[in-house]
C-alpha positions, 0 to 999 in steps of 0.5 A: 817882868822883863817880858812886860817892860819889853812889851810896853817899850814896843807900844811906846815906840809904835806910838812915838812913831805914830806921833812922828808921822803925824807931825811930819806928814799932816802938821808940816804940810798943812802948815807949809801950805797955810803960810805959803811955804813951798819947796817946789815951784808953785807947790802941790795942788790942793787935791795932792795936799789933801790926799797925801795928808789923808794917807799919812793920817791914816798910817798914823792912826793905824800905827797908834791903834797897833800900839794900843793892841800891844799892851794886851800881851802883858803877863800878870 
């Protein structure tokens, strides 16, 4: 039972990290660009914004998919 709980905890951690990465790297920059909030003078170009969001989105999806494979190690 301890092994199964640790496995579930690992999957939860990875999925939470994926959600946090999505929020910080996709939602926040898109919202900042939409509402004209920028820390740098002039802000990033549209290409930089789209590229960065795509990279972070890919990493977030990768973490989520990894989290989905972890429960396969559960013992009956």
